[in-house]
N, C-alpha and C positions, 0 to 999 in steps of 0.2 A: 659656794664654797668659802670656808672660813680664811681668813686673813691672818697669816703666820708672822710676816714682817710688815710693820707699818712705821712709815717714816714721815715725819710732818715738820715743815719749816726747818729743815737741817741745814745750820750753816757752820762753818769752821775757819777761823782765820789763824793764820801763822804770821806774826808779825803785821807787815803791810799787805799780806797776799790773803785773798779770800779763797781757800781751797775748795769750799763748798758754798752754795749761794742759793739758799731757801729751797732746798731739794725736797720734793713729795714724791713718795713710792710706795704703793701698796703691793704684797705679794702673796697670793693664795697658796693653800695648802697643796703641796703634791706638784709644782711647777717648776721648770728649769728657767732661770732667769739669766740671760747671756748679759752680762754689765761690761759693756766696752767703751772705749775712749783713748785719745791721744795721751801721751806721757804727760804728767801734772795735771790731768783733767779733773782728779778727785776721786778716782777709784778705789785706789788703796785706801785713802783716808775714809771712804764709806765703808770700807770692808773692817777697818780696824775699829771702828765706832761700832758696828754690828756686833764684832766679837768681844767688846768690852775693854779693848786694849786702850782706846782713847777715851776718856771720860769726860773732858771738858768740851763742850760744844753748845751751841744754840739750838732749840727746837726739840721735837719729842721722837724718840726712838723705842718702839715696842716690839719684843721677840717673843713669839708664842704667848702673848699677854702679860709679858714681863717687862717693865720698864728699865731699860739698860742701865740708867743712872742709879736708881733706886735698889736693885737687886742684881749687880752683874755677876755674882757667883751663881745664882739661880739660872741666868742666861748662858752662862758658860757650861753649864751640866747638860743643856738642850743641844747645843751646838757642837758640830766638828769643824775645826777652823784648820784650814791648810794653806800656808803661806808658799811663797814661790821659793824662799829658802829662809832657814831660821838656823840658830845655832843648837846643834845638836851636841849632847854630851859625848865628844869623840873618844874618850877613853873606855865608854861602854861598848858592849856588843849589841845588836838589834835584840835580842831575846831580854838583857837587862834593861834596855831603855823602854821598849814596850811593857815589861814588867812594871816599871816605875809610874808610864801613863797610866795603865790599866788600873793602879791602886789609887792614883789619885781620883777616879772616877769611881773607886768603890765596887770594882770587878772583883769576883773571888779567883784565887791562884788557877782554879779549873778553866773559868772562863777566859782568862788571860793567856794561858797556855794553848788552849784549842784554838782560839781566835788568830792568835801570834803564828801559830802551826801552819794554818790554813791559808792566811794572808800573806804569809813570806813565802810560802811555796807557790803562790799563784803569781807571785812577782819575779819567781826565779831567783830567790835569795836563800833556797833551804840550805845550800851549803856554805852560806855567810853567816848563819843564824847566831853563831858563837865566836864569829870575828870582831876585834875591834874597829870601831867603825872610822878611825882616823886615818885608815886607808883606803878608804871607800871612794868611788867616783861620785861626781854631782848627781849623776841619775839614780846611782844605788842609795845614796843619801835621801834623795827627793822620794825615793819609793819608801822607805822607812817613815818619812815624814807623812806621807798619805796615809799607811796604815795606822800611825800614831792618831792621826783625825778622825778615824773612823772606827777604831776598835771598841769604843764604847756604845756602838751602833746609835749615832745621833739621828734625831728627827729631822733637824737642819742642818745642812752642810754648806759651808762658806768657803770657797776655795778662790786663792789670788795667784794666778799663774801657776796651777798645779803641775803643768806638763814640763817645765824647764829642766832640760837636761835628760828628758826620758827618751828612750830609744823608739823606735816606730811601732815594736809589738807592744811595748807599756802604753804608748798613746791610744792604741786600738783597745786595749783592755780597759784603761780608764774611762773610754767614750762608752763602752758597753757597761761598765760599773755604773755610770751616771743614768743610764736608761735603767737599769735593774733597780736602783735607789728610788728612783721616780716610782717605778712600778709597785714599790712597797709603801708608798704614800711620802716618801722624803720630799721635802723641799730645799730645792739646790741654788743657791746665788753663786753663780759661776763667772768670775773675772778674768779675762783674757786678751791677750793680743793675736791669738791663732783664730782668725776669722772663719776658717775652714770649718774647724770644730766647732765653734759657738753657734756657725749656722746650721750646723748638723744635729747638735743636741739640744738646742733652746726652743722652748716653747715661744718664749717673748723675748725680744732683744730690748735693752734702754741703753741709749748712746748718749754720755755724758761729755761736756766738753766746757772748759773753763770754770768748772764747778756746778753747772747748771745742766739740767737734763732737755736736750734737744730732740729726742724722738724717743718713742716709746710704742711697740707694738710688735705684731709677729713679722717675720721676714716679708711675708707676702705685702702686709701693710705697708712697710717701709720702702718698697720698692718704687721708684718712679719708672722705671722700665721693667716689663714682665721679666726681663732676663738679667736684670741686675744681681751681682753677686753682693754678699755682705761687705766685702772689701770695696766694693765700688760704691756702695751705699755710705759706708764710712767715709770714704774719701771725699764724696760730693757734698756730706755733710760738714766736715769738719774743714776742708779745704777751701769750700766755696769756688769762687772763680779761679783760684789756683790749681782745681784738679786737673791732673793730666799734665801741668807745667813744671813742676820740681825736678823729676828725674832729667828733664831735657835740660834745665838750668843747670843741673849740677854736671851732666856730661858735658855741658858747653865748655866746662873750666879746661878738660883736656883737648877740645877742639882749638879754643884760643890759645892755648899753649903750643900746639903743632903749627898753626899759623904763625905764632910768633917766630918759633923757630926756623919755618920756611922763609919768613921775611928777612932774617938775618943772614941767611945762606944768600 
């Protein structure tokens, strides 16, 4: 199986903070990678480097045989990037916005119209196709964003918290969509905090913490106990000895307050 994403010695520093520290990762074609970690672990930085948004870093990043630094436009042609939220052109309608995006990828008017109509309808937005997006909810905007990242039928899809704001039915549809894209040979790099979804859709899970990969394997390979969920694996690996104690510590703040009030009486 050929390698579609190759990351070697990747490091990125912001001032005094090392967001990524010597990350090495190989992603085969047709695989769904669940890329997870706590806030500030380096997930979004990795994703933005893969998508060519961040171009200053140490190390080597190759996407489908193309060096991200040497030819970022060629990389962008190959990928579909879906962030958690981005600035849409609010004064445009979904039809106008998706037409604009489609033309950036050199799609024909017929391709844009056909794909827009089918994908918008699948997300239940057919009645909103010609409405300005400044009145859209967060979930509606996210649906348009997902479509814009897939409209050119990319062979590599990079998702950074793509389910933010979506209703339950839309989440189910996206999960099924990821499996369909995989069946068509698409490689998917999926970054999310929704552990149950990551566990169900991912062929392989990569856990990053403090800019370093600390676990990499299938859910079965990462389990310490055969009944461990991904959420439990995540907590054990990132919290260590504090696993299971933080919620109690948080709740104790209310208990202490109640005890103080009782003592005052």
